[in-house]
C-alpha atoms as a printed R data frame, in Angstrom:
   type eleno elety resid chain resno       x       y      z
1  ATOM     1    CA   MET     A     1   0.000   0.000  0.000
2  ATOM     2    CA   ASN     A     2   1.429   3.366 -0.983
3  ATOM     3    CA   LYS     A     3   0.556   6.817  0.341
4  ATOM     4    CA   ALA     A     4  -2.220   7.466 -2.206
5  ATOM     5    CA   GLN     A     5  -3.860   4.127 -1.415
6  ATOM     6    CA   LEU     A     6  -3.605   4.849  2.318
7  ATOM     7    CA   ILE     A     7  -5.280   8.237  1.812
8  ATOM     8    CA   ASP     A     8  -8.093   6.498 -0.115
9  ATOM     9    CA   ALA     A     9  -8.532   3.943  2.678
10 ATOM    10    CA   ILE     A    10  -8.587   6.633  5.381
11 ATOM    11    CA   SER     A    11 -11.178   8.683  3.510
12 ATOM    12    CA   GLU     A    12 -13.368   5.613  3.003
13 ATOM    13    CA   LYS     A    13 -13.156   4.302  6.597
14 ATOM    14    CA   ALA     A    14 -13.460   7.702  8.328
15 ATOM    15    CA   GLY     A    15 -15.953   9.268  5.947
16 ATOM    16    CA   LEU     A    16 -13.612  12.163  5.157
17 ATOM    17    CA   THR     A    17 -12.789  13.768  1.870
18 ATOM    18    CA   LYS     A    18  -9.534  12.739  0.241
19 ATOM    19    CA   ALA     A    19  -8.161  16.256  0.840
20 ATOM    20    CA   ASP     A    20  -8.946  16.042  4.576
21 ATOM    21    CA   SER     A    21  -7.507  12.532  4.733
22 ATOM    22    CA   LYS     A    22  -4.287  13.746  3.094
23 ATOM    23    CA   LYS     A    23  -4.050  16.617  5.610
24 ATOM    24    CA   ALA     A    24  -4.603  14.206  8.501
25 ATOM    25    CA   LEU     A    25  -1.968  11.765  7.240
26 ATOM    26    CA   ASP     A    26   0.546  14.564  6.578
27 ATOM    27    CA   ALA     A    27  -0.086  15.958 10.074
28 ATOM    28    CA   PHE     A    28   0.454  12.504 11.612
29 ATOM    29    CA   ILE     A    29   3.703  12.043  9.696
30 ATOM    30    CA   ALA     A    30   4.942  15.525 10.667
31 ATOM    31    CA   ALA     A    31   4.043  15.104 14.354
32 ATOM    32    CA   THR     A    32   5.638  11.651 14.517
33 ATOM    33    CA   THR     A    33   8.796  12.884 12.760
34 ATOM    34    CA   ASP     A    34   9.109  15.849 15.132
35 ATOM    35    CA   ALA     A    35   8.664  13.645 18.197
36 ATOM    36    CA   LEU     A    36  11.268  11.146 16.974
37 ATOM    37    CA   LYS     A    37  13.709  13.969 16.167
38 ATOM    38    CA   ASP     A    38  13.366  15.105 19.785
39 ATOM    39    CA   GLY     A    39  14.161  11.572 20.950
40 ATOM    40    CA   ASP     A    40  10.616  10.853 22.147
41 ATOM    41    CA   ARG     A    41   8.764   7.588 21.731
42 ATOM    42    CA   VAL     A    42   5.422   7.553 19.879
43 ATOM    43    CA   ALA     A    43   3.080   4.893 21.256
44 ATOM    44    CA   LEU     A    44  -0.284   4.083 19.701
45 ATOM    45    CA   ILE     A    45  -2.026   1.628 22.017
46 ATOM    46    CA   GLY     A    46  -3.031  -1.504 20.126
47 ATOM    47    CA   PHE     A    47  -1.131  -0.518 16.978
48 ATOM    48    CA   GLY     A    48   2.479  -0.231 18.097
49 ATOM    49    CA   SER     A    49   5.240   2.172 19.031
50 ATOM    50    CA   PHE     A    50   7.923   4.066 17.163
51 ATOM    51    CA   SER     A    51  11.234   4.822 18.871
52 ATOM    52    CA   VAL     A    52  14.743   5.958 18.008
53 ATOM    53    CA   SER     A    53  17.686   3.676 18.665
54 ATOM    54    CA   THR     A    54  21.392   4.249 18.156
55 ATOM    55    CA   ARG     A    55  23.276   1.740 16.062
56 ATOM    56    CA   SER     A    56  26.876   1.740 17.276
57 ATOM    57    CA   ALA     A    57  29.876   2.272 15.021
58 ATOM    58    CA   ARG     A    58  31.357  -0.858 13.525
59 ATOM    59    CA   THR     A    59  33.871  -2.105 10.987
60 ATOM    60    CA   GLY     A    60  32.484  -3.394  7.704
61 ATOM    61    CA   ARG     A    61  33.963  -4.618  4.443
62 ATOM    62    CA   ASN     A    62  33.873  -3.090  0.977
63 ATOM    63    CA   PRO     A    63  32.166  -5.800 -1.093
64 ATOM    64    CA   GLN     A    64  34.262  -5.087 -4.214
65 ATOM    65    CA   SER     A    65  37.746  -4.862 -2.733
66 ATOM    66    CA   GLY     A    66  37.270  -6.605  0.609
67 ATOM    67    CA   ALA     A    67  38.991  -3.670  2.342
68 ATOM    68    CA   PRO     A    68  37.778  -2.866  5.848
69 ATOM    69    CA   ILE     A    69  35.779   0.370  6.220
70 ATOM    70    CA   GLU     A    70  34.541   2.181  9.290
71 ATOM    71    CA   ILE     A    71  30.754   2.507  9.477
72 ATOM    72    CA   PRO     A    72  29.851   5.446 11.747
73 ATOM    73    CA   GLU     A    73  27.291   5.471 14.555
74 ATOM    74    CA   LYS     A    74  23.767   6.072 13.294
75 ATOM    75    CA   LYS     A    75  20.304   6.749 14.688
76 ATOM    76    CA   VAL     A    76  17.586   4.476 13.330
77 ATOM    77    CA   VAL     A    77  13.811   4.348 13.752
78 ATOM    78    CA   LYS     A    78  12.361   1.171 15.215
79 ATOM    79    CA   PHE     A    79   8.751   0.022 15.169
80 ATOM    80    CA   LYS     A    80   7.405  -2.522 17.624
81 ATOM    81    CA   PRO     A    81   3.917  -3.784 16.772
82 ATOM    82    CA   GLY     A    82   1.264  -3.835 19.487
83 ATOM    83    CA   ALA     A    83  -0.585  -6.934 20.630
84 ATOM    84    CA   GLU     A    84  -3.801  -6.091 18.754
85 ATOM    85    CA   LEU     A    85  -1.906  -5.580 15.488
86 ATOM    86    CA   GLU     A    86  -0.015  -8.844 15.926
87 ATOM    87    CA   ASP     A    87  -3.253 -10.714 16.700
88 ATOM    88    CA   ALA     A    88  -4.954  -9.208 13.637
89 ATOM    89    CA   ILE     A    89  -2.170 -10.396 11.361
C-alpha cells in the first residue's frame, strides 16, 4: 500500500474527503517525525510504538575490494507492533 492508497482507505473508513484525509496523514507524519527527532517515543495503544535507537559504530567490508571500512554510529527508527496488530495479522 502506498501513500495514495492509504489516503483512499482513510477517507473511506473515516468518511472524510480525500483532501482532509491527506491533511490528517501529513499531520500525523509531521508530528511523529518531530517527536522522533526530539528523541521521544510515539506509542499508539493496540497498533504499536515508534522509537529511536542508536546503532553503534562498527567495521564493515567493501564488497568489491574486501577492504575494511569504518561505518559510523547512526540513529535508526524502530517500530514494535502492538498486541492487537499482531493478533490481527
